[in-house]
C-alpha positions, 0 to 999 in steps of 0.5 A: 209383025203385022197385026193379023198375025198378032191376032192369029197368035192370039187365037192360037194360044186360047186357053179353056176355063176350068169350069163352065161360065155359068159356074163363076155366077153361081159362085159369086152368087153364094159369095154375095148371099153368104156376105148378105147374111153376115151384115144382116146379122148385125141388125138391131145391135146398137138396140140391144144394148140401149140400156147400159148406153143410157146409163152411162150417158145418165152418169156423164152429162153432156157426152149424150146425144 
């Protein structure tokens, strides 16, 4: 088979996408927004428990930073 016949065979087996291409970008944006919100929800978690961390560090000298 020549290269031209291979290209024609590929063009004949074109598969239609299940939705418009811009919808893939919308879905990806929604997924990234959800992941950003999940990451944002963990902000400042270490500072919420600073009193218990400092009490433990005072009880064990040499292990605090």
